[in-house]
C-alpha positions in Angstrom: 33.4 11.8 -39.3 31.8 13.4 -42.4 34.0 13.8 -45.4 33.0 17.1 -47.1 34.4 16.1 -50.5 32.9 12.6 -50.8 29.9 13.1 -48.6 30.6 9.8 -46.8 31.1 9.0 -43.1 34.7 8.1 -42.5 36.4 6.9 -39.3 39.6 8.1 -37.8 40.8 4.7 -36.5 42.5 3.6 -39.6 39.3 3.5 -41.7 37.4 1.4 -39.2 35.3 1.9 -36.2 34.7 0.0 -33.0 31.7 -1.1 -31.1 31.2 0.0 -27.5 32.8 -3.3 -26.4 35.9 -2.6 -28.5 35.2 -5.1 -31.3 35.9 -4.0 -34.8 32.8 -3.3 -36.9 32.2 -2.5 -40.5 31.9 1.0 -41.7 28.3 1.7 -42.6 29.3 3.1 -45.9 26.2 5.2 -46.2 26.4 8.4 -48.3 24.9 11.4 -46.6 23.0 13.6 -49.1 22.3 17.2 -49.2 19.6 18.1 -46.7 17.3 19.5 -49.4 17.1 15.9 -50.7 15.1 15.0 -47.6 13.7 11.7 -48.7 17.2 10.5 -49.6 18.6 11.4 -46.2 15.6 9.9 -44.4 16.2 6.7 -46.3 19.8 6.8 -45.4 19.1 7.2 -41.7 16.7 4.3 -41.9 19.0 2.1 -43.8 19.7 -1.2 -42.0 23.4 -1.0 -42.9 23.8 2.2 -40.9 22.1 0.7 -37.9 22.9 -3.0 -37.8 26.3 -4.6 -38.4 27.3 -8.2 -38.9 28.1 -10.5 -36.0 30.3 -13.6 -35.9 33.0 -15.0 -33.7 33.9 -11.4 -32.6 30.3 -10.7 -31.6 27.6 -8.3 -32.7 27.5 -4.6 -32.3 24.9 -2.0 -32.9 25.9 1.2 -34.7 23.6 4.0 -33.7 24.3 7.0 -35.9 26.2 9.7 -34.0 24.5 13.0 -33.5 27.9 14.6 -34.0 28.1 13.3 -37.5 24.8 14.8 -38.6 25.1 18.1 -36.7 25.0 20.1 -39.9 21.7 18.6 -40.8 20.3 19.3 -37.4 21.5 22.9 -37.6 19.2 23.7 -40.4 16.1 25.6 -39.3 13.9 24.4 -42.2 14.2 22.0 -45.0 12.9 22.7 -48.5 10.2 20.1 -49.1 7.8 21.8 -51.5 6.0 23.1 -48.3 4.6 26.5 -47.8 3.9 28.2 -44.5 1.6 31.3 -44.6 2.2 31.6 -48.4 6.0 31.5 -48.1 8.2 28.7 -49.3 10.7 27.2 -46.8 14.4 27.4 -47.6 17.3 25.9 -45.8 19.2 28.3 -43.5 22.2 27.0 -41.6 24.3 28.9 -39.2 27.0 26.2 -39.1 27.5 26.6 -42.8 25.9 28.1 -45.9 23.1 27.2 -48.3 25.5 26.0 -51.0 27.2 23.6 -48.7 25.3 23.0 -45.5 28.0 20.5 -44.4 30.7 23.2 -44.3 31.4 23.6 -40.6 32.4 27.1 -39.7 33.7 28.3 -36.3 31.4 29.9 -33.8 32.2 33.6 -33.0 32.6 33.8 -29.2 30.7 36.4 -27.2 33.4 38.3 -25.2 31.2 41.1 -23.9 28.0 39.4 -22.6 24.9 41.6 -22.5 23.9 43.0 -19.1 20.7 41.0 -19.1 22.6 37.7 -19.2 25.1 39.0 -16.5 22.2 39.8 -14.2 20.8 36.4 -14.7 24.0 34.5 -13.8 26.2 36.8 -11.7 25.1 37.2 -8.0 27.3 40.2 -7.3 26.0 43.6 -8.5 29.4 45.2 -8.7 30.7 42.4 -10.9 27.7 42.9 -13.2 28.5 46.7 -13.4 32.2 46.3 -14.1 32.3 43.1 -16.1 32.7 44.7 -19.5 34.9 47.5 -18.1 38.6 47.8 -19.0 41.3 46.6 -16.5 41.8 47.0 -13.6 38.1 47.3 -12.8 37.2 44.3 -14.9 36.9 41.2 -12.6 38.8 38.1 -13.7 36.8 35.9 -11.3 33.0 36.3 -10.9 30.6 34.9 -8.3 28.0 32.4 -9.6 26.0 30.4 -7.1 23.6 28.2 -8.9 21.9 25.1 -7.7 19.1 22.8 -8.8 16.3 21.7 -6.5 14.4 18.6 -7.9 11.1 17.4 -6.6 10.6 13.7 -7.1 7.9 11.3 -5.9 4.8 9.4 -7.0 2.1 11.0 -9.1 -0.4 13.1 -7.2 1.8 13.2 -4.1 1.7 17.0 -4.0 5.0 18.0 -5.8 3.4 20.6 -8.1 1.3 22.1 -5.3 4.5 22.5 -3.2 6.3 24.0 -6.2 3.5 26.6 -6.7 3.5 27.3 -2.9 7.2 28.2 -3.2 6.2 30.9 -5.8 3.2 32.4 -3.9 2.3 33.3 -0.4 -1.2 34.9 -0.3 -2.1 37.0 2.7 -5.8 35.9 2.6 -7.9 32.9 1.5 -5.0 30.4 1.7 -6.4 27.6 -0.3 -4.7 24.9 -2.3 -3.0 26.2 -5.5 -4.7 25.5 -8.8 -2.6 22.7 -10.3 -2.9 20.1 -13.0 -1.2 16.8 -13.5 2.5 17.4 -14.5 3.6 16.0 -17.8 7.3 15.8 -18.3 9.4 18.3 -16.3 8.3 21.8 -15.2 11.0 24.4 -14.3 10.7 27.4 -12.0 13.4 30.0 -11.2 14.1 31.6 -7.8 16.8 34.1 -6.6 17.2 34.2 -2.8 19.7 35.6 -0.4 21.8 33.4 1.9 24.4 34.8 4.3 24.2 38.2 2.6 24.9 36.7 -0.8 22.5 35.7 -3.6 21.9 32.2 -4.8 19.9 31.1 -7.9 17.7 28.1 -7.5 16.2 26.2 -10.4 13.3 24.1 -9.2 12.5 21.0 -11.4 9.1 19.3 -10.9 9.2 15.8 -12.3 6.1 13.9 -13.3 5.6 11.0 -10.9 3.9 8.5 -13.1 6.1 5.4 -13.6 5.8 5.6 -17.4 8.2 8.6 -17.4 11.3 6.4 -17.1 13.4 9.0 -18.9 13.6 11.3 -15.9 16.9 9.8 -14.8 18.5 11.2 -17.9 17.8 14.7 -16.6 19.0 14.2 -13.1 22.3 15.8 -12.5 24.8 16.6 -9.8 24.7 20.0 -8.0 21.2 19.1 -7.1 19.2 19.0 -3.8 16.5 16.4 -4.1 13.1 16.8 -2.4 11.5 13.4 -1.9 7.8 14.1 -1.7 5.3 11.5 -0.3 1.6 11.5 0.7 1.2 11.1 4.4 -2.5 10.6 4.2 -2.2 7.5 2.1 -2.9 5.4 5.2 -4.7 6.2 8.5 -2.2 7.8 10.8 -2.8 7.6 14.6 -0.5 8.0 17.6 -0.5 4.2 18.2 -0.4 3.2 14.5 1.7 5.4 12.3 4.1 5.2 9.4 4.0 5.0 5.6 1.9 2.9 3.3 3.7 0.1 1.5 3.0 1.6 -1.8 4.5 5.0 -0.8 7.5 3.3 0.8 8.3 1.4 -2.4 8.0 4.6 -4.5 10.4 6.4 -2.2 12.9 3.5 -2.4 12.6 3.5 -6.2 13.5 7.1 -6.3 16.4 6.5 -3.8 17.7 3.8 -6.3 17.5 6.3 -9.2 19.2 9.2 -7.3 21.9 7.0 -5.9 22.7 5.4 -9.3 22.7 8.8 -11.1 24.0 11.2 -8.4 25.8 9.4 -5.6 26.5 11.5 -2.6 23.6 13.9 -3.2 21.5 15.3 -0.4 17.9 14.5 -0.1 15.1 16.1 1.9 12.0 14.0 2.8 8.8 15.9 2.7 5.4 14.5 3.7 2.4 16.3 2.3 -1.4 16.5 2.9 -0.9 17.4 6.6 -4.3 19.0 6.6 -5.9 15.6 5.8 -4.6 13.8 8.8 -7.0 13.1 11.6 -4.3 13.4 14.2 -2.1 16.3 13.0 -0.4 17.0 16.3 3.3 17.8 16.2 4.1 14.8 18.4 2.4 12.3 16.0 3.9 13.9 12.9 7.4 13.8 14.4 7.0 10.1 15.1 5.9 9.5 11.5 8.8 11.5 10.1 11.3 9.7 12.3 10.0 6.3 11.3 10.1 7.1 7.6 13.6 8.5 7.8 14.8 5.4 9.6 13.3 3.2 6.9 15.0 5.2 4.2 18.3 5.4 6.0 18.4 1.6 6.5 17.6 1.1 2.9 20.4 3.5 1.8 22.9 1.6 3.9 22.4 -1.4 1.7 23.9 0.5 -1.3 27.6 -0.3 -2.1 29.1 2.9 -3.6 32.2 2.5 -5.7 35.6 3.6 -4.5 35.7 7.4 -4.0 31.9 7.8 -4.1 29.4 8.2 -1.3 25.8 7.2 -0.6 23.0 9.7 -0.8 22.0 11.0 2.6 19.0 12.6 4.3 19.5 16.2 5.1 16.2 16.8 6.8 12.5 15.9 6.9 9.4 17.9 7.1 5.6 17.7 7.0 3.8 20.4 4.9 0.3 21.6 4.2 -0.1 23.3 0.9 -3.5 24.5 2.0 -2.4 26.8 4.9 1.3 26.8 3.8 2.4 25.5 7.2 5.4 23.3 7.9 6.3 21.0 10.8 10.0 20.1 10.9 11.3 16.9 12.3 13.7 18.8 14.5 12.9 21.8 16.7 13.9 25.2 15.3 13.3 24.4 11.7 11.1 26.4 9.3 7.4 26.6 10.0 6.1 28.1 6.7 6.6 26.9 3.2 8.4 30.1 2.2 10.8 29.6 5.1 11.3 26.0 3.9 12.4 27.4 0.5 14.8 29.8 2.3 16.2 26.9 4.4 16.8 24.9 1.2 18.5 27.9 -0.3 20.9 28.1 2.6 21.7 24.4 2.3 22.3 24.8 -1.5 24.5 27.9 -0.9 26.6 25.8 1.5 27.1 23.0 -1.1 27.8 25.4 -3.9 30.8 26.9 -1.9 32.4 23.4 -1.8 32.0 22.7 -5.5 35.1 21.0 -6.9 35.0 23.4 -10.0 34.3 26.7 -8.5 36.5 28.6 -6.0 34.1 29.4 -3.1 31.4 30.0 -5.6 33.6 32.0 -8.1 34.4 31.0 -11.7 36.8 32.5 -14.3 35.4 34.9 -16.9 35.7 32.4 -19.7 32.8 30.4 -18.1 30.5 33.4 -18.5 31.7 34.0 -22.1 31.0 30.4 -22.9 27.5 30.6 -21.4 26.8 33.9 -23.3 27.9 32.3 -26.6 25.8 29.2 -26.1 22.8 31.4 -25.0 23.1 33.5 -28.2 23.1 30.4 -30.4 20.2 29.0 -28.5 18.1 32.2 -28.8 18.7 32.3 -32.5 17.4 28.7 -32.9 19.4 28.1 -36.0 22.1 26.0 -34.3 20.8 23.3 -32.0 23.8 21.1 -31.6 27.6 21.6 -31.6 29.9 18.8 -32.6 32.9 18.3 -30.4 35.3 19.7 -32.9 33.4 23.0 -33.1 32.9 23.1 -29.3 36.7 22.5 -28.7 37.6 25.3 -31.1 35.2 27.6 -29.3 36.7 26.7 -25.9 40.2 27.4 -27.3 39.2 30.8 -28.5 37.8 31.6 -25.0 41.0 30.4 -23.4 39.5 27.5 -21.5 42.3 25.1 -20.5 41.9 21.7 -22.3 42.2 19.8 -19.0 39.3 21.8 -17.5 37.0 21.7 -20.5 35.2 18.4 -19.5 34.6 19.7 -15.9 33.4 23.0 -17.1 31.0 21.3 -19.6 29.6 19.0 -17.0 29.0 22.0 -14.7 27.0 23.7 -17.5 25.2 20.5 -18.0 24.2 20.4 -14.3 23.1 24.0 -14.5 20.8 23.3 -17.5 22.8 25.5 -19.9 23.4 22.6 -22.3 22.9 18.8 -22.5 26.0 16.8 -23.0 25.7 13.7 -25.2 28.8 11.9 -23.9 30.1 8.4 -24.7 32.7 8.4 -22.0 32.6 9.4 -18.3 35.9 11.1 -17.8 36.7 13.0 -21.0 35.2 14.5 -24.2 35.6 12.4 -27.3 35.1 13.1 -31.0 31.7 11.3 -30.9 30.4 13.6 -28.1 28.4 16.6 -28.8 26.7 19.5 -27.0 22.9 20.1 -27.4 21.9 23.7 -26.8 18.2 23.2 -25.8 18.1 20.9 -22.8 14.7 22.0 -21.7 13.3 21.4 -25.2 15.0 18.0 -25.2 13.3 17.0 -22.0 9.9 18.1 -23.5 10.5 16.2 -26.7 11.3 13.1 -24.7 8.3 13.6 -22.5 5.8 13.8 -25.5 6.1 10.0 -26.0 5.3 9.1 -22.4 2.8 11.9 -22.0 0.7 10.5 -24.9 0.9 6.9 -23.6 -0.1 8.2 -20.2 -3.0 10.1 -21.6 -4.3 7.1 -23.5 -4.5 4.9 -20.4 -5.0 7.4 -17.5 -8.2 7.5 -15.5 -10.7 10.1 -16.5 -10.2 12.4 -13.4 -6.4 12.4 -14.0 -6.6 12.8 -17.8 -8.8 15.9 -17.3 -6.1 17.7 -15.4 -3.2 16.9 -17.7 -1.6 19.7 -19.6 -0.8 18.3 -23.0 -0.5 21.4 -25.1 2.6 20.2 -26.9 0.8 17.3 -28.5 -1.9 17.3 -31.2 -4.0 14.7 -29.5 -6.7 14.4 -32.2 -4.1 13.8 -35.0 -2.3 11.3 -32.8 -5.5 9.3 -32.2 -6.1 9.2 -36.0 -2.6 7.8 -36.4 -3.7 4.6 -34.5 -1.8 4.8 -31.3 -2.9 1.3 -30.1 0.5 -0.2 -30.9 2.2 2.2 -28.6 -0.1 1.3 -25.7 -0.5 -2.4 -26.4 3.0 -3.4 -27.5 5.3 -0.4 -26.7 5.9 0.2 -30.5 6.2 3.7 -31.8 5.7 4.0 -35.5 6.7 6.9 -37.7 3.1 7.4 -38.6 2.4 8.3 -35.0 5.6 10.2 -34.6 4.8 12.9 -37.1 1.7 14.3 -35.2 3.5 13.5 -31.9 6.5 15.7 -32.6 5.0 18.3 -34.9 4.3 21.0 -32.2 7.6 20.5 -30.3 9.6 20.7 -33.6 8.0 24.0 -34.5 9.3 25.4 -31.2 12.8 25.1 -32.8 11.6 26.5 -36.2 11.7 23.0 -37.7 8.9 21.5 -39.7 7.8 17.9 -39.0 9.5 16.6 -42.1 10.7 13.0 -42.5 14.2 14.1 -41.9 13.4 16.0 -38.7 11.3 13.1 -37.4 14.2 10.7 -38.0 16.5 13.0 -36.1 14.1 13.0 -33.2 14.3 9.3 -33.2 18.1 9.4 -33.4 18.2 11.6 -30.3 15.9 9.2 -28.5 18.1 6.3 -29.5 21.3 8.1 -28.3 19.5 8.6 -25.0 18.8 4.9 -24.8 15.0 5.5 -24.7 14.0 3.7 -28.0 15.7 1.3 -30.4 14.9 0.6 -34.0 13.4 -2.6 -35.2 14.3 -4.2 -38.5 11.2 -6.3 -38.6 12.0 -9.9 -37.7 9.7 -12.7 -39.1 8.9 -15.6 -36.9 11.9 -17.7 -38.1 14.5 -14.9 -38.0 15.4 -11.5 -39.4 14.8 -10.4 -43.0 17.8 -10.2 -45.2 19.4 -6.8 -44.8 18.9 -5.9 -48.5 15.1 -5.8 -47.9 13.7 -2.5 -46.7 13.0 -2.5 -42.9 9.8 -1.1 -41.4 10.0 2.2 -39.6 9.1 1.3 -36.1 10.8 1.8 -32.8 10.5 -0.1 -29.5 10.0 1.8 -26.2 11.0 -0.6 -23.4 9.5 1.5 -20.7 6.0 1.1 -22.3 6.4 -2.7 -22.8 3.1 -4.1 -21.5 4.1 -7.5 -20.0 6.6 -9.3 -17.9 8.2 -12.6 -18.7 5.5 -15.4 -18.8 5.2 -17.2 -15.4 7.7 -20.1 -14.8 9.5 -19.5 -18.2 12.8 -18.7 -16.5 12.5 -21.9 -14.4 12.0 -24.1 -17.5 14.8 -22.4 -19.4 17.3 -22.5 -16.6 16.6 -26.3 -16.3 17.0 -26.8 -20.0 20.2 -24.8 -20.3 22.0 -26.1 -17.2 24.0 -28.9 -19.0 25.2 -27.1 -22.1 24.7 -23.5 -21.1 26.4 -20.8 -19.2 24.6 -19.0 -16.4 25.9 -15.6 -15.3 24.5 -13.7 -12.3 25.0 -9.9 -12.1 24.3 -8.4 -8.7 23.5 -4.7 -9.3 23.2 -2.3 -6.3 21.1 -0.3 -6.5 19.0 -1.6 -9.5 16.7 1.1 -10.8 14.1 0.2 -13.3 15.3 2.9 -15.6 18.7 1.2 -15.9 17.0 -2.1 -17.0 14.9 -0.3 -19.6 18.1 1.4 -21.0 19.8 -1.9 -21.0 17.1 -3.2 -23.3 18.1 -0.4 -25.8 21.9 -1.1 -25.5 21.6 -4.9 -25.8 18.8 -5.1 -28.3 21.1 -6.3 -31.1 20.9 -9.6 -29.3 17.1 -9.5 -29.1 15.3 -12.4 -30.9 11.9 -11.0 -31.8 9.1 -13.6 -31.8 5.4 -13.1 -32.6 2.2 -15.1 -31.9 -1.4 -14.7 -32.7 -3.1 -14.5 -29.4 -6.8 -15.2 -29.0 -8.8 -12.1 -28.0 -12.5 -13.0 -28.2 -13.6 -9.6 -26.8 -12.4 -7.6 -29.7 -12.7 -7.6 -33.5 -10.8 -9.4 -35.0 -10.8 -12.1 -32.3 -7.0 -12.5 -32.5 -4.1 -10.0 -32.2 -0.4 -10.2 -32.9 1.7 -10.3 -29.7 5.4 -10.0 -29.5 7.8 -11.0 -26.7 8.1 -7.4 -25.5 8.9 -8.1 -21.9 9.6 -5.4 -19.3 11.9 -7.6 -17.2 13.5 -9.9 -19.7 14.8 -10.6 -23.2 15.0 -13.7 -25.5 18.3 -13.5 -27.3 19.9 -14.9 -30.4 23.5 -14.5 -31.5 26.3 -16.1 -33.4 25.8 -14.5 -36.8 24.0 -16.0 -39.8 27.0 -17.9 -41.2 26.7 -20.9 -39.0 24.5 -24.0 -39.2 21.3 -22.1 -38.3 18.9 -19.4 -39.4 18.0 -16.1 -38.1 20.4 -14.4 -35.6 22.5 -17.6 -35.4 22.5 -20.9 -33.5 23.0 -19.4 -30.0 20.1 -18.7 -27.8 20.1 -16.7 -24.6 17.7 -15.5 -22.0 17.9 -12.5 -19.7 15.7 -11.8 -16.7 15.9 -9.2 -14.0 14.6 -9.4 -10.5 14.6 -5.8 -9.2 13.5 -6.7 -5.7 16.6 -9.0 -5.3 18.8 -6.6 -7.4 19.7 -9.5 -9.7 20.1 -9.9 -13.4 20.4 -13.5 -14.7 21.7 -14.3 -18.1 21.7 -17.8 -19.6 23.2 -18.8 -22.9 23.2 -22.2 -24.7 24.5 -23.5 -28.0 23.9 -26.7 -30.0 26.6 -29.5 -29.8 27.6 -29.0 -33.5 28.0 -25.2 -33.3 30.0 -23.7 -36.2 33.5 -22.7 -35.2 33.0 -19.4 -37.1 30.4 -18.2 -34.7 30.8 -17.0 -31.1 30.5 -19.3 -28.2 28.1 -19.1 -25.3 31.0 -17.7 -23.1 31.5 -15.0 -25.8 27.8 -14.1 -25.6 27.7 -13.9 -21.8 30.9 -11.9 -21.8 29.8 -9.3 -24.4 26.4 -8.9 -22.6 28.3 -8.2 -19.5 30.5 -5.6 -21.3 27.3 -3.9 -22.6 26.0 -3.9 -19.1 29.1 -2.3 -17.7 29.4 0.2 -20.5 26.0 1.7 -19.6 27.3 2.3 -16.1 29.0 5.5 -17.1 25.6 7.0 -17.1 25.0 5.6 -13.7 28.2 6.1 -11.7 26.5 5.1 -8.4 26.0 1.5 -9.4 28.0 -1.4 -8.1 28.0 -4.6 -10.2 29.3 -8.0 -9.1 29.5 -10.8 -11.8 29.4 -14.5 -10.9 29.3 -17.6 -13.0 26.8 -20.0 -11.6 27.0 -23.8 -11.9 23.5 -25.1 -12.3 24.3 -28.7 -13.4 22.8 -31.4 -11.2 22.0 -34.5 -13.3 21.0 -35.5 -16.8 17.3 -36.0 -16.0 14.9 -33.2 -16.8 12.2 -32.4 -14.3 8.8 -33.8 -15.1 7.1 -30.3 -14.9 9.4 -28.9 -17.6 9.0 -32.1 -19.6 5.2 -31.7 -19.6 5.6 -28.2 -20.9 7.8 -29.5 -23.8 5.3 -32.1 -24.8 2.5 -29.6 -24.9 4.6 -27.3 -27.2 6.3 -29.8 -29.5 5.9 -33.1 -31.2 7.5 -36.2 -29.6 10.3 -36.3 -32.2 11.1 -32.7 -31.5 11.2 -33.3 -27.8 13.7 -36.1 -28.2 15.9 -34.0 -30.5 15.9 -31.1 -28.1 16.8 -33.2 -25.1 19.5 -35.0 -27.0 21.1 -31.7 -28.0 20.9 -30.4 -24.4 22.5 -33.7 -23.1 19.5 -35.0 -21.2 18.5 -38.6 -20.7 14.9 -39.6 -21.2 13.5 -41.7 -18.3 11.3 -44.7 -18.8 8.2 -42.7 -17.6 9.0 -39.9 -20.0 9.5 -42.4 -22.9 6.1 -43.9 -22.1 4.6 -40.4 -22.1 6.0 -39.8 -25.6 4.8 -43.1 -26.9 1.3 -42.5 -25.6 1.2 -39.1 -27.3 2.2 -40.7 -30.6 -0.4 -43.4 -30.3 -3.1 -40.9 -29.3 -2.5 -38.7 -32.3 -2.0 -41.7 -34.7 1.1 -40.1 -35.9 3.0 -41.8 -38.7 6.3 -40.9 -37.2 8.3 -43.8 -35.6 9.2 -42.7 -32.1 12.4 -44.8 -32.3 13.5 -43.4 -35.7 16.1 -40.6 -35.9 14.8 -37.1 -36.5 15.4 -35.5 -39.8 18.0 -32.8 -40.4 15.5 -29.9 -40.6 15.3 -29.6 -36.8 17.4 -26.9 -35.1 17.9 -26.5 -31.4 17.5 -22.7 -31.6 14.2 -23.0 -33.5 12.8 -25.5 -31.1 13.6 -23.2 -28.2 11.9 -20.4 -30.1 8.9 -22.7 -30.4 8.9 -23.3 -26.6 8.9 -19.5 -26.0 5.9 -19.0 -28.3 4.0 -21.7 -26.5 4.7 -20.1 -23.2 3.7 -16.7 -24.6 0.3 -18.1 -25.6 -0.2 -19.4 -22.1 0.6 -16.1 -20.5 -2.4 -15.0 -18.4 -1.6 -11.4 -18.8 -2.7 -11.6 -22.5 -6.3 -11.6 -21.3 -5.8 -8.1 -19.9 -5.9 -5.4 -22.6 -4.9 -1.9 -21.6 -7.9 0.4 -22.0 -7.6 3.1 -24.7 -9.4 6.2 -23.5 
């Protein structure tokens, strides 16, 4: 935590901290400066010693700065930076402290008598609203709150936004399609309806369907009814030939993976749209289509393996809708026939689920929950405090009388309601590194700006014309050269300033270097981006050299692992390596992208100059930014090798098979001070399982695979080696990996030497400058240059 006297970050665990896997790590030792010294703080946040720590026999660990430790900096509305707005200078104002010492954390004054407007928003009983602030005995000790979230998910242009707007309007005449644009990020809509004589509040969330928005799973929560929306007109539907297009089916299954992983046991409603575009829109045909789709999804859901005490998601109903005439055809007789009736049906279902909530008593909560909501709402409206560290939050809960053993459950309930966003490191309790963010809707918009701009740069003209991107200054972003974001998935600070400027001003923050860095830190804590300390081709720069300020966004990585690379590497590593197979059920793509962020400390960054004759200049720098894999280096820099150490590893995911393969290999003369291949595989597995607290619905099986067959390398892989390396390097590599060279392979090497008139004697020993890890890096580069996807350059529109 932050020492107010010394201004340094200190640790409670005897002066040391631990990595997520439990290994001791060095204290960053960075001194936090006064926020008015913005450049100093920004440099501190970007310092490599506060982000990257040493690795060795005990492994490597990544120390992402905790948001809790810098909460006082975040809770400053503006930072003095010789900047003037409308002729007035900006001065620091901090609610959590004072101007003389903005790190001084003061307690939050609880709101014990909430205003009537807030009571009317949350309480569903009018008498309780009337008597809430009355003296006993009229004052209620338990109040009724029935809140539930309805989230629309599905592919882009499936009709989610049209359906959401139909929920809000029901015109008497001229029933046409509602005027909609392409959703960017998450749109929210509030509804209060009656169910069984009692009111229930529904918060409808409309998620953008484009696959680039991988961050959506971060904002999925329990206490949610999911509407799976798909386009029925994507294929020709007839009575004899009906069903769902393969593309729509894969998209529904992808969302089923995400919802099961994030919210196991949740209810889902399957809704087919574009009924008015079907040639055969008879009820009989539509019911056949709905039955078939539900059977497909049900069979797919049965393949999930929920952990003990958890359940699979389930289908609660299926419908076909037309947003043009607002009509509905239910799968079962007696269901709603209008879209407004469908919303009412969903409200009754949500009311039923809210009464069985494990926290509430038949939909009732203690008074202290309302007081906590009122206090957080007051802080949010003032926009001075944006984040509460756990110490301050615990003190507030204590003042309100919230039992310590219930605080975590109450907090997760408010998180599900959208009152706050909980940055938690653990799944079952609140720790000192956790914190509460008071603007969850703003957070989702800030996250969406990155993906919205990337989407806008590559979207077709008809789609880009309907996108609502008011929160981004597009012209300034284009001037900041966004091609690296689109072509390589790299977000630079130069692009981040115009990207985050408008969204920051919503919180009365200017786009200063400090606030931009804090946005990056929030994205890193959400496992959306990770920092890059620029790695030259032979390894990382020494930590005393200043790093570049660029961040990788795995969900925007442009390429997959080059074809056949995993086959060649698995063959090469089978004698001296360790192969670990992780079966992950389900395996959502978002989980893989977040794993990139969690495990990036092992990532070995390589770069090649790829030919690109159609552009000027005719070459471009390409890195191994793979969506489905990672080339890894480990073992520390103290061994007999350069860069990240003598160990090399390779990870590749196969989402269709729900498999994640990890290979690791080490040279025969590995230094005892470095980790072993077993240590690397074990720590990668720990990183994988640590991320599962964000995805409780995942089931992971770990198996060690024995790939060893014989000591002869397959000719196909041998040919690839000879095309990437010199004959002496090939011999050295195969010797290190315990392979025998066959007579045919020896003749091939001799022929290559003769053809090139090389001066090297093929029978002579190789000099000591060769390293196994660097030769494997050389092979990766050669395969990168042969990747056919390099010829496809994403269009910048």
